[in-house]
Gaussian input, Z-matrix of N, CA and C with variables (Angstrom, degrees):
# hf/3-21g

backbone

0 1
 N
 C     1     B1
 C     2     B2     1     A1
 N     3     B3     2     A2     1     D1
 C     4     B4     3     A3     2     D2
 C     5     B5     4     A4     3     D3
 N     6     B6     5     A5     4     D4
 C     7     B7     6     A6     5     D5
 C     8     B8     7     A7     6     D6
 N     9     B9     8     A8     7     D7
 C    10    B10     9     A9     8     D8
 C    11    B11    10    A10     9     D9
 N    12    B12    11    A11    10    D10
 C    13    B13    12    A12    11    D11
 C    14    B14    13    A13    12    D12
 N    15    B15    14    A14    13    D13
 C    16    B16    15    A15    14    D14
 C    17    B17    16    A16    15    D15
 N    18    B18    17    A17    16    D16
 C    19    B19    18    A18    17    D17
 C    20    B20    19    A19    18    D18
 N    21    B21    20    A20    19    D19
 C    22    B22    21    A21    20    D20
 C    23    B23    22    A22    21    D21
 N    24    B24    23    A23    22    D22
 C    25    B25    24    A24    23    D23
 C    26    B26    25    A25    24    D24
 N    27    B27    26    A26    25    D25
 C    28    B28    27    A27    26    D26
 C    29    B29    28    A28    27    D27
 N    30    B30    29    A29    28    D28
 C    31    B31    30    A30    29    D29
 C    32    B32    31    A31    30    D30
 N    33    B33    32    A32    31    D31
 C    34    B34    33    A33    32    D32
 C    35    B35    34    A34    33    D33
 N    36    B36    35    A35    34    D34
 C    37    B37    36    A36    35    D35
 C    38    B38    37    A37    36    D36
 N    39    B39    38    A38    37    D37
 C    40    B40    39    A39    38    D38
 C    41    B41    40    A40    39    D39
 N    42    B42    41    A41    40    D40
 C    43    B43    42    A42    41    D41
 C    44    B44    43    A43    42    D42
 N    45    B45    44    A44    43    D43
 C    46    B46    45    A45    44    D44
 C    47    B47    46    A46    45    D45
 N    48    B48    47    A47    46    D46
 C    49    B49    48    A48    47    D47
 C    50    B50    49    A49    48    D48
 N    51    B51    50    A50    49    D49
 C    52    B52    51    A51    50    D50
 C    53    B53    52    A52    51    D51
 N    54    B54    53    A53    52    D52
 C    55    B55    54    A54    53    D53
 C    56    B56    55    A55    54    D54
 N    57    B57    56    A56    55    D55
 C    58    B58    57    A57    56    D56
 C    59    B59    58    A58    57    D57
 N    60    B60    59    A59    58    D58
 C    61    B61    60    A60    59    D59
 C    62    B62    61    A61    60    D60
 N    63    B63    62    A62    61    D61
 C    64    B64    63    A63    62    D62
 C    65    B65    64    A64    63    D63
 N    66    B66    65    A65    64    D64
 C    67    B67    66    A66    65    D65
 C    68    B68    67    A67    66    D66
 N    69    B69    68    A68    67    D67
 C    70    B70    69    A69    68    D68
 C    71    B71    70    A70    69    D69
 N    72    B72    71    A71    70    D70
 C    73    B73    72    A72    71    D71
 C    74    B74    73    A73    72    D72
 N    75    B75    74    A74    73    D73
 C    76    B76    75    A75    74    D74
 C    77    B77    76    A76    75    D75
 N    78    B78    77    A77    76    D76
 C    79    B79    78    A78    77    D77
 C    80    B80    79    A79    78    D78
 N    81    B81    80    A80    79    D79
 C    82    B82    81    A81    80    D80
 C    83    B83    82    A82    81    D81
 N    84    B84    83    A83    82    D82
 C    85    B85    84    A84    83    D83
 C    86    B86    85    A85    84    D84
 N    87    B87    86    A86    85    D85
 C    88    B88    87    A87    86    D86
 C    89    B89    88    A88    87    D87
 N    90    B90    89    A89    88    D88
 C    91    B91    90    A90    89    D89
 C    92    B92    91    A91    90    D90
 N    93    B93    92    A92    91    D91
 C    94    B94    93    A93    92    D92
 C    95    B95    94    A94    93    D93
 N    96    B96    95    A95    94    D94
 C    97    B97    96    A96    95    D95
 C    98    B98    97    A97    96    D96
 N    99    B99    98    A98    97    D97
 C   100   B100    99    A99    98    D98
 C   101   B101   100   A100    99    D99
 N   102   B102   101   A101   100   D100
 C   103   B103   102   A102   101   D101
 C   104   B104   103   A103   102   D102
 N   105   B105   104   A104   103   D103
 C   106   B106   105   A105   104   D104
 C   107   B107   106   A106   105   D105
 N   108   B108   107   A107   106   D106
 C   109   B109   108   A108   107   D107
 C   110   B110   109   A109   108   D108
 N   111   B111   110   A110   109   D109
 C   112   B112   111   A111   110   D110
 C   113   B113   112   A112   111   D111
 N   114   B114   113   A113   112   D112
 C   115   B115   114   A114   113   D113
 C   116   B116   115   A115   114   D114
 N   117   B117   116   A116   115   D115
 C   118   B118   117   A117   116   D116
 C   119   B119   118   A118   117   D117
 N   120   B120   119   A119   118   D118
 C   121   B121   120   A120   119   D119
 C   122   B122   121   A121   120   D120
 N   123   B123   122   A122   121   D121
 C   124   B124   123   A123   122   D122
 C   125   B125   124   A124   123   D123
 N   126   B126   125   A125   124   D124
 C   127   B127   126   A126   125   D125
 C   128   B128   127   A127   126   D126
 N   129   B129   128   A128   127   D127
 C   130   B130   129   A129   128   D128
 C   131   B131   130   A130   129   D129
 N   132   B132   131   A131   130   D130
 C   133   B133   132   A132   131   D131
 C   134   B134   133   A133   132   D132
 N   135   B135   134   A134   133   D133
 C   136   B136   135   A135   134   D134
 C   137   B137   136   A136   135   D135
 N   138   B138   137   A137   136   D136
 C   139   B139   138   A138   137   D137
 C   140   B140   139   A139   138   D138
 N   141   B141   140   A140   139   D139
 C   142   B142   141   A141   140   D140
 C   143   B143   142   A142   141   D141
 N   144   B144   143   A143   142   D142
 C   145   B145   144   A144   143   D143
 C   146   B146   145   A145   144   D144
 N   147   B147   146   A146   145   D145
 C   148   B148   147   A147   146   D146
 C   149   B149   148   A148   147   D147
 N   150   B150   149   A149   148   D148
 C   151   B151   150   A150   149   D149
 C   152   B152   151   A151   150   D150
 N   153   B153   152   A152   151   D151
 C   154   B154   153   A153   152   D152
 C   155   B155   154   A154   153   D153
 N   156   B156   155   A155   154   D154
 C   157   B157   156   A156   155   D155
 C   158   B158   157   A157   156   D156
 N   159   B159   158   A158   157   D157
 C   160   B160   159   A159   158   D158
 C   161   B161   160   A160   159   D159
 N   162   B162   161   A161   160   D160
 C   163   B163   162   A162   161   D161
 C   164   B164   163   A163   162   D162
 N   165   B165   164   A164   163   D163
 C   166   B166   165   A165   164   D164
 C   167   B167   166   A166   165   D165
 N   168   B168   167   A167   166   D166
 C   169   B169   168   A168   167   D167
 C   170   B170   169   A169   168   D168
 N   171   B171   170   A170   169   D169
 C   172   B172   171   A171   170   D170
 C   173   B173   172   A172   171   D171
 N   174   B174   173   A173   172   D172
 C   175   B175   174   A174   173   D173
 C   176   B176   175   A175   174   D174
 N   177   B177   176   A176   175   D175
 C   178   B178   177   A177   176   D176
 C   179   B179   178   A178   177   D177
 N   180   B180   179   A179   178   D178
 C   181   B181   180   A180   179   D179
 C   182   B182   181   A181   180   D180
 N   183   B183   182   A182   181   D181
 C   184   B184   183   A183   182   D182
 C   185   B185   184   A184   183   D183
 N   186   B186   185   A185   184   D184
 C   187   B187   186   A186   185   D185
 C   188   B188   187   A187   186   D186
 N   189   B189   188   A188   187   D187
 C   190   B190   189   A189   188   D188
 C   191   B191   190   A190   189   D189
 N   192   B192   191   A191   190   D190
 C   193   B193   192   A192   191   D191
 C   194   B194   193   A193   192   D192
 N   195   B195   194   A194   193   D193
 C   196   B196   195   A195   194   D194
 C   197   B197   196   A196   195   D195
 N   198   B198   197   A197   196   D196
 C   199   B199   198   A198   197   D197
 C   200   B200   199   A199   198   D198
 N   201   B201   200   A200   199   D199
 C   202   B202   201   A201   200   D200
 C   203   B203   202   A202   201   D201
 N   204   B204   203   A203   202   D202
 C   205   B205   204   A204   203   D203
 C   206   B206   205   A205   204   D204
 N   207   B207   206   A206   205   D205
 C   208   B208   207   A207   206   D206
 C   209   B209   208   A208   207   D207
 N   210   B210   209   A209   208   D208
 C   211   B211   210   A210   209   D209
 C   212   B212   211   A211   210   D210
 N   213   B213   212   A212   211   D211
 C   214   B214   213   A213   212   D212
 C   215   B215   214   A214   213   D213
 N   216   B216   215   A215   214   D214
 C   217   B217   216   A216   215   D215
 C   218   B218   217   A217   216   D216
 N   219   B219   218   A218   217   D217
 C   220   B220   219   A219   218   D218
 C   221   B221   220   A220   219   D219
 N   222   B222   221   A221   220   D220
 C   223   B223   222   A222   221   D221
 C   224   B224   223   A223   222   D222
 N   225   B225   224   A224   223   D223
 C   226   B226   225   A225   224   D224
 C   227   B227   226   A226   225   D225
 N   228   B228   227   A227   226   D226
 C   229   B229   228   A228   227   D227
 C   230   B230   229   A229   228   D228
 N   231   B231   230   A230   229   D229
 C   232   B232   231   A231   230   D230
 C   233   B233   232   A232   231   D231
 N   234   B234   233   A233   232   D232
 C   235   B235   234   A234   233   D233
 C   236   B236   235   A235   234   D234
 N   237   B237   236   A236   235   D235
 C   238   B238   237   A237   236   D236
 C   239   B239   238   A238   237   D237
 N   240   B240   239   A239   238   D238
 C   241   B241   240   A240   239   D239
 C   242   B242   241   A241   240   D240
 N   243   B243   242   A242   241   D241
 C   244   B244   243   A243   242   D242
 C   245   B245   244   A244   243   D243
 N   246   B246   245   A245   244   D244
 C   247   B247   246   A246   245   D245
 C   248   B248   247   A247   246   D246
 N   249   B249   248   A248   247   D247
 C   250   B250   249   A249   248   D248
 C   251   B251   250   A250   249   D249
 N   252   B252   251   A251   250   D250
 C   253   B253   252   A252   251   D251
 C   254   B254   253   A253   252   D252
 N   255   B255   254   A254   253   D253
 C   256   B256   255   A255   254   D254
 C   257   B257   256   A256   255   D255
 N   258   B258   257   A257   256   D256
 C   259   B259   258   A258   257   D257
 C   260   B260   259   A259   258   D258
 N   261   B261   260   A260   259   D259
 C   262   B262   261   A261   260   D260
 C   263   B263   262   A262   261   D261
 N   264   B264   263   A263   262   D262
 C   265   B265   264   A264   263   D263
 C   266   B266   265   A265   264   D264
 N   267   B267   266   A266   265   D265
 C   268   B268   267   A267   266   D266
 C   269   B269   268   A268   267   D267
 N   270   B270   269   A269   268   D268
 C   271   B271   270   A270   269   D269
 C   272   B272   271   A271   270   D270
 N   273   B273   272   A272   271   D271
 C   274   B274   273   A273   272   D272
 C   275   B275   274   A274   273   D273
 N   276   B276   275   A275   274   D274
 C   277   B277   276   A276   275   D275
 C   278   B278   277   A277   276   D276
 N   279   B279   278   A278   277   D277
 C   280   B280   279   A279   278   D278
 C   281   B281   280   A280   279   D279
 N   282   B282   281   A281   280   D280
 C   283   B283   282   A282   281   D281
 C   284   B284   283   A283   282   D282
 N   285   B285   284   A284   283   D283
 C   286   B286   285   A285   284   D284
 C   287   B287   286   A286   285   D285
 N   288   B288   287   A287   286   D286
 C   289   B289   288   A288   287   D287
 C   290   B290   289   A289   288   D288
 N   291   B291   290   A290   289   D289
 C   292   B292   291   A291   290   D290
 C   293   B293   292   A292   291   D291
 N   294   B294   293   A293   292   D292
 C   295   B295   294   A294   293   D293
 C   296   B296   295   A295   294   D294
 N   297   B297   296   A296   295   D295
 C   298   B298   297   A297   296   D296
 C   299   B299   298   A298   297   D297
 N   300   B300   299   A299   298   D298
 C   301   B301   300   A300   299   D299
 C   302   B302   301   A301   300   D300

   B1=1.4461
   B2=1.5591
   B3=1.3620
   B4=1.4075
   B5=1.4381
   B6=1.3907
   B7=1.5126
   B8=1.5487
   B9=1.3040
   B10=1.4396
   B11=1.5352
   B12=1.3205
   B13=1.4755
   B14=1.5049
   B15=1.2796
   B16=1.4489
   B17=1.5324
   B18=1.2608
   B19=1.5087
   B20=1.5166
   B21=1.2969
   B22=1.5167
   B23=1.5495
   B24=1.3552
   B25=1.3899
   B26=1.5807
   B27=1.3207
   B28=1.4784
   B29=1.5181
   B30=1.3082
   B31=1.4250
   B32=1.5395
   B33=1.3489
   B34=1.4986
   B35=1.5464
   B36=1.3450
   B37=1.4075
   B38=1.5051
   B39=1.3580
   B40=1.4754
   B41=1.6069
   B42=1.3441
   B43=1.4544
   B44=1.5171
   B45=1.3665
   B46=1.4472
   B47=1.5145
   B48=1.4230
   B49=1.5155
   B50=1.5142
   B51=1.2787
   B52=1.4987
   B53=1.5511
   B54=1.3628
   B55=1.4408
   B56=1.4815
   B57=1.3318
   B58=1.4147
   B59=1.5134
   B60=1.3654
   B61=1.4765
   B62=1.5019
   B63=1.3083
   B64=1.4483
   B65=1.5193
   B66=1.3114
   B67=1.4602
   B68=1.5488
   B69=1.2737
   B70=1.4206
   B71=1.5025
   B72=1.3608
   B73=1.4719
   B74=1.5144
   B75=1.2430
   B76=1.5147
   B77=1.5136
   B78=1.2929
   B79=1.4217
   B80=1.5286
   B81=1.3690
   B82=1.4775
   B83=1.5038
   B84=1.3356
   B85=1.4229
   B86=1.4960
   B87=1.2739
   B88=1.5089
   B89=1.5389
   B90=1.3476
   B91=1.4645
   B92=1.5132
   B93=1.3403
   B94=1.4632
   B95=1.4719
   B96=1.3372
   B97=1.4608
   B98=1.4798
   B99=1.2976
   B100=1.4413
   B101=1.5292
   B102=1.2691
   B103=1.5278
   B104=1.5179
   B105=1.1821
   B106=1.5641
   B107=1.5266
   B108=1.2965
   B109=1.4728
   B110=1.4940
   B111=1.3524
   B112=1.5103
   B113=1.5177
   B114=1.3202
   B115=1.4877
   B116=1.5131
   B117=1.3012
   B118=1.4502
   B119=1.4756
   B120=1.3349
   B121=1.5328
   B122=1.5393
   B123=1.3146
   B124=1.4218
   B125=1.5050
   B126=1.2941
   B127=1.4569
   B128=1.5245
   B129=1.3429
   B130=1.4947
   B131=1.5469
   B132=1.3864
   B133=1.3734
   B134=1.5490
   B135=1.2392
   B136=1.4393
   B137=1.5371
   B138=1.3434
   B139=1.4497
   B140=1.5114
   B141=1.3244
   B142=1.4823
   B143=1.4995
   B144=1.3683
   B145=1.4068
   B146=1.5224
   B147=1.3379
   B148=1.4682
   B149=1.5639
   B150=1.3352
   B151=1.4865
   B152=1.6254
   B153=1.3012
   B154=1.4914
   B155=1.5174
   B156=1.2902
   B157=1.5176
   B158=1.4870
   B159=1.3635
   B160=1.4562
   B161=1.5139
   B162=1.4019
   B163=1.4802
   B164=1.5093
   B165=1.4336
   B166=1.4765
   B167=1.5909
   B168=1.3703
   B169=1.4892
   B170=1.5423
   B171=1.4052
   B172=1.4037
   B173=1.5222
   B174=1.3850
   B175=1.4714
   B176=1.6077
   B177=1.1927
   B178=1.4742
   B179=1.6082
   B180=1.2507
   B181=1.5762
   B182=1.4928
   B183=1.2574
   B184=1.4896
   B185=1.5122
   B186=1.3970
   B187=1.4391
   B188=1.5563
   B189=1.3032
   B190=1.4052
   B191=1.4961
   B192=1.2951
   B193=1.5239
   B194=1.4881
   B195=1.3726
   B196=1.3775
   B197=1.6205
   B198=1.3526
   B199=1.4585
   B200=1.6395
   B201=1.3350
   B202=1.4494
   B203=1.4934
   B204=1.4370
   B205=1.3537
   B206=1.5816
   B207=1.2741
   B208=1.4692
   B209=1.5672
   B210=1.3871
   B211=1.4469
   B212=1.5731
   B213=1.3284
   B214=1.4814
   B215=1.4858
   B216=1.3135
   B217=1.4860
   B218=1.5367
   B219=1.2934
   B220=1.4723
   B221=1.5673
   B222=1.2990
   B223=1.4793
   B224=1.4792
   B225=1.3797
   B226=1.5283
   B227=1.5740
   B228=1.3492
   B229=1.4821
   B230=1.5399
   B231=1.3703
   B232=1.5570
   B233=1.5083
   B234=1.3584
   B235=1.4553
   B236=1.4356
   B237=1.3730
   B238=1.4659
   B239=1.4856
   B240=1.4022
   B241=1.4127
   B242=1.5338
   B243=1.3224
   B244=1.4460
   B245=1.5640
   B246=1.2958
   B247=1.4325
   B248=1.5707
   B249=1.2938
   B250=1.4532
   B251=1.5491
   B252=1.4146
   B253=1.4980
   B254=1.5441
   B255=1.3719
   B256=1.4119
   B257=1.4833
   B258=1.3917
   B259=1.4662
   B260=1.5017
   B261=1.3489
   B262=1.4739
   B263=1.5213
   B264=1.2745
   B265=1.4493
   B266=1.5684
   B267=1.4175
   B268=1.4711
   B269=1.4430
   B270=1.2781
   B271=1.4968
   B272=1.6093
   B273=1.3014
   B274=1.4492
   B275=1.5731
   B276=1.2601
   B277=1.4707
   B278=1.5598
   B279=1.3319
   B280=1.4722
   B281=1.5050
   B282=1.3640
   B283=1.4806
   B284=1.5671
   B285=1.3051
   B286=1.4283
   B287=1.4410
   B288=1.2963
   B289=1.4871
   B290=1.5603
   B291=1.3471
   B292=1.4853
   B293=1.5499
   B294=1.3185
   B295=1.4661
   B296=1.5626
   B297=1.3225
   B298=1.3932
   B299=1.5922
   B300=1.3283
   B301=1.4187
   B302=1.5443
   A1=105.49
   A2=113.06
   A3=122.51
   A4=113.61
   A5=115.37
   A6=118.60
   A7=106.42
   A8=117.52
   A9=123.84
   A10=106.77
   A11=117.70
   A12=121.59
   A13=105.53
   A14=116.70
   A15=122.06
   A16=114.44
   A17=118.79
   A18=122.25
   A19=109.47
   A20=112.71
   A21=118.07
   A22=109.52
   A23=117.36
   A24=120.81
   A25=113.67
   A26=114.21
   A27=118.71
   A28=112.70
   A29=118.39
   A30=120.11
   A31=110.15
   A32=117.84
   A33=122.70
   A34=111.23
   A35=116.25
   A36=127.41
   A37=108.90
   A38=113.06
   A39=120.12
   A40=107.32
   A41=115.81
   A42=118.46
   A43=109.87
   A44=118.18
   A45=120.35
   A46=109.57
   A47=115.05
   A48=117.93
   A49=109.34
   A50=121.24
   A51=120.80
   A52=112.81
   A53=117.37
   A54=120.37
   A55=113.98
   A56=118.47
   A57=124.55
   A58=111.37
   A59=114.91
   A60=120.97
   A61=103.82
   A62=119.43
   A63=124.30
   A64=114.11
   A65=118.50
   A66=121.23
   A67=108.24
   A68=117.17
   A69=123.14
   A70=107.98
   A71=114.37
   A72=122.57
   A73=107.36
   A74=117.19
   A75=117.39
   A76=111.87
   A77=118.91
   A78=124.06
   A79=113.33
   A80=114.43
   A81=119.81
   A82=107.22
   A83=116.13
   A84=123.50
   A85=110.92
   A86=116.61
   A87=121.68
   A88=104.14
   A89=116.48
   A90=120.02
   A91=107.14
   A92=114.32
   A93=119.43
   A94=107.02
   A95=116.66
   A96=119.75
   A97=109.52
   A98=116.26
   A99=127.21
   A100=110.83
   A101=117.75
   A102=117.83
   A103=104.60
   A104=126.77
   A105=125.92
   A106=108.58
   A107=114.30
   A108=117.62
   A109=111.74
   A110=114.00
   A111=120.29
   A112=105.55
   A113=117.15
   A114=118.37
   A115=114.60
   A116=112.26
   A117=117.12
   A118=112.51
   A119=115.02
   A120=120.26
   A121=105.57
   A122=113.57
   A123=119.83
   A124=108.56
   A125=117.96
   A126=119.79
   A127=110.99
   A128=112.60
   A129=119.43
   A130=108.06
   A131=116.74
   A132=118.44
   A133=112.00
   A134=118.36
   A135=123.27
   A136=112.78
   A137=116.82
   A138=122.61
   A139=107.15
   A140=117.58
   A141=116.73
   A142=108.28
   A143=117.61
   A144=123.00
   A145=107.84
   A146=118.85
   A147=120.63
   A148=111.08
   A149=117.30
   A150=119.33
   A151=110.47
   A152=111.79
   A153=115.17
   A154=108.27
   A155=116.79
   A156=120.10
   A157=110.05
   A158=115.18
   A159=117.09
   A160=115.94
   A161=114.43
   A162=121.54
   A163=109.50
   A164=112.63
   A165=121.39
   A166=111.16
   A167=110.98
   A168=118.55
   A169=107.80
   A170=112.77
   A171=121.88
   A172=106.83
   A173=119.08
   A174=121.23
   A175=109.24
   A176=110.63
   A177=118.64
   A178=112.23
   A179=112.36
   A180=117.32
   A181=106.61
   A182=123.37
   A183=125.59
   A184=110.38
   A185=112.85
   A186=117.29
   A187=110.68
   A188=118.86
   A189=120.12
   A190=111.70
   A191=118.05
   A192=116.79
   A193=113.45
   A194=119.21
   A195=121.89
   A196=114.28
   A197=114.70
   A198=117.22
   A199=111.52
   A200=115.72
   A201=116.60
   A202=114.01
   A203=115.02
   A204=118.80
   A205=113.00
   A206=113.11
   A207=120.11
   A208=112.05
   A209=115.25
   A210=119.34
   A211=113.32
   A212=113.70
   A213=115.41
   A214=113.48
   A215=116.39
   A216=119.11
   A217=107.97
   A218=119.67
   A219=116.89
   A220=108.62
   A221=117.55
   A222=115.41
   A223=113.10
   A224=114.14
   A225=121.68
   A226=112.21
   A227=113.57
   A228=115.55
   A229=114.34
   A230=115.88
   A231=119.30
   A232=104.79
   A233=112.88
   A234=117.25
   A235=112.49
   A236=118.69
   A237=123.12
   A238=112.78
   A239=116.33
   A240=119.15
   A241=109.65
   A242=121.07
   A243=119.23
   A244=110.04
   A245=117.24
   A246=121.92
   A247=109.45
   A248=116.49
   A249=122.16
   A250=107.92
   A251=114.49
   A252=119.52
   A253=107.37
   A254=120.45
   A255=123.76
   A256=113.53
   A257=113.10
   A258=120.31
   A259=115.19
   A260=115.59
   A261=123.06
   A262=107.83
   A263=119.90
   A264=124.08
   A265=108.92
   A266=116.28
   A267=119.43
   A268=113.81
   A269=116.19
   A270=119.97
   A271=108.83
   A272=116.69
   A273=123.42
   A274=109.87
   A275=118.25
   A276=122.17
   A277=108.53
   A278=113.78
   A279=113.60
   A280=110.86
   A281=116.84
   A282=119.05
   A283=108.60
   A284=123.03
   A285=124.62
   A286=113.17
   A287=117.91
   A288=124.31
   A289=107.06
   A290=114.65
   A291=119.48
   A292=108.35
   A293=119.54
   A294=120.01
   A295=112.65
   A296=115.59
   A297=121.12
   A298=110.97
   A299=115.89
   A300=118.03
   A301=110.54
   D1=132.22
   D2=177.75
   D3=-122.14
   D4=146.79
   D5=-178.57
   D6=-128.10
   D7=134.62
   D8=177.06
   D9=-117.59
   D10=129.43
   D11=171.48
   D12=-105.96
   D13=127.97
   D14=-174.56
   D15=-141.42
   D16=-161.01
   D17=-178.93
   D18=-113.68
   D19=175.45
   D20=-179.02
   D21=-63.94
   D22=-36.90
   D23=-177.23
   D24=-57.50
   D25=-49.96
   D26=-179.36
   D27=-72.92
   D28=-36.78
   D29=-179.07
   D30=-71.34
   D31=-30.48
   D32=172.70
   D33=-63.78
   D34=-40.54
   D35=177.84
   D36=-58.17
   D37=-52.00
   D38=-173.74
   D39=-68.66
   D40=-36.73
   D41=-177.75
   D42=-69.28
   D43=-35.42
   D44=178.22
   D45=-64.19
   D46=-41.33
   D47=-175.45
   D48=-74.19
   D49=-40.41
   D50=-170.22
   D51=-100.02
   D52=-29.82
   D53=-178.19
   D54=-109.91
   D55=-2.79
   D56=-175.76
   D57=55.56
   D58=41.11
   D59=179.63
   D60=-137.74
   D61=110.67
   D62=-172.57
   D63=-81.87
   D64=27.00
   D65=-175.67
   D66=-116.47
   D67=154.65
   D68=176.51
   D69=-69.60
   D70=145.97
   D71=177.09
   D72=-134.38
   D73=167.57
   D74=-175.56
   D75=-80.22
   D76=-37.62
   D77=-175.21
   D78=-146.13
   D79=136.37
   D80=169.01
   D81=-124.18
   D82=150.33
   D83=179.53
   D84=-131.80
   D85=138.72
   D86=-177.20
   D87=-131.10
   D88=112.95
   D89=-179.41
   D90=-90.56
   D91=144.93
   D92=174.96
   D93=-97.56
   D94=155.20
   D95=176.74
   D96=-82.80
   D97=90.83
   D98=-178.38
   D99=-138.80
   D100=95.80
   D101=-170.91
   D102=-76.00
   D103=-15.94
   D104=-175.35
   D105=-83.43
   D106=-38.94
   D107=-170.80
   D108=-129.62
   D109=154.33
   D110=173.48
   D111=-75.85
   D112=102.92
   D113=-178.77
   D114=-130.77
   D115=144.61
   D116=-177.97
   D117=164.81
   D118=-171.91
   D119=-176.48
   D120=-129.79
   D121=137.64
   D122=172.97
   D123=-114.55
   D124=127.82
   D125=172.90
   D126=-115.08
   D127=129.42
   D128=-176.37
   D129=-121.15
   D130=132.07
   D131=172.28
   D132=-84.76
   D133=117.92
   D134=176.94
   D135=-63.51
   D136=-34.70
   D137=178.56
   D138=-60.85
   D139=-49.89
   D140=-174.86
   D141=-71.36
   D142=-40.29
   D143=-176.13
   D144=-57.08
   D145=-42.95
   D146=179.88
   D147=-64.41
   D148=-45.21
   D149=177.44
   D150=-56.77
   D151=-44.55
   D152=-172.83
   D153=-70.15
   D154=-36.97
   D155=178.19
   D156=-60.71
   D157=-43.30
   D158=179.60
   D159=-68.68
   D160=-35.02
   D161=174.62
   D162=-56.48
   D163=-46.72
   D164=-170.84
   D165=-84.25
   D166=-11.74
   D167=-179.73
   D168=59.71
   D169=47.27
   D170=178.52
   D171=-125.64
   D172=153.73
   D173=178.32
   D174=-63.38
   D175=145.76
   D176=174.93
   D177=-50.53
   D178=-40.10
   D179=179.58
   D180=-59.52
   D181=-39.97
   D182=-178.70
   D183=-63.37
   D184=-48.35
   D185=179.93
   D186=-60.81
   D187=-44.89
   D188=-179.86
   D189=-61.95
   D190=-41.63
   D191=173.70
   D192=-59.43
   D193=-44.82
   D194=176.47
   D195=-59.63
   D196=-45.14
   D197=175.90
   D198=-62.53
   D199=-36.85
   D200=176.77
   D201=-63.64
   D202=-38.34
   D203=176.75
   D204=-67.17
   D205=-42.24
   D206=175.46
   D207=-55.58
   D208=-46.65
   D209=176.37
   D210=-63.36
   D211=-40.18
   D212=178.69
   D213=-66.06
   D214=-34.99
   D215=177.52
   D216=-67.81
   D217=-38.44
   D218=178.24
   D219=-65.91
   D220=-39.21
   D221=179.26
   D222=-63.38
   D223=-32.04
   D224=175.22
   D225=-72.59
   D226=-5.77
   D227=174.20
   D228=105.56
   D229=4.60
   D230=-178.78
   D231=-82.41
   D232=124.58
   D233=172.48
   D234=-92.50
   D235=178.84
   D236=174.68
   D237=-151.09
   D238=25.40
   D239=-174.20
   D240=-86.99
   D241=-32.11
   D242=175.60
   D243=-91.73
   D244=168.43
   D245=178.70
   D246=-64.54
   D247=-42.31
   D248=-179.23
   D249=-60.37
   D250=-51.51
   D251=-175.03
   D252=-63.95
   D253=-40.73
   D254=177.62
   D255=-53.73
   D256=-50.18
   D257=175.52
   D258=-56.12
   D259=-44.39
   D260=178.24
   D261=-64.88
   D262=-42.01
   D263=178.23
   D264=-54.55
   D265=-49.91
   D266=-179.90
   D267=-61.32
   D268=-39.78
   D269=-178.26
   D270=-64.64
   D271=-47.62
   D272=-179.70
   D273=-66.30
   D274=-37.59
   D275=176.17
   D276=-61.20
   D277=-44.82
   D278=-177.18
   D279=-68.91
   D280=-39.91
   D281=-179.29
   D282=-63.62
   D283=-36.92
   D284=175.40
   D285=-70.95
   D286=-36.01
   D287=-175.05
   D288=-67.34
   D289=-44.14
   D290=179.19
   D291=-59.69
   D292=-37.12
   D293=-179.34
   D294=-70.88
   D295=-32.70
   D296=-177.23
   D297=-79.71
   D298=-41.17
   D299=-179.11
   D300=-86.90

């Protein structure tokens, strides 16, 4: 598992290429085809993470942990495109966050 911390410019470029959305996002996750291990890459925009942390009045470290969990859940196969999947993602994020903190 690899993690890359970057800026809005690079993550917007990756989002345009892989999600067909030319806008910056907070986190992107890329799963590798490896049935034995949890493998993939998580890309997090530090620019967006800082803005979100300020909006939530939370430390940047907490936002980065949450984004890492979010990316990990995507690598494990959890989606968030539908309302149901989005709600399930939030529940799983909370469960994992409680274990981490």
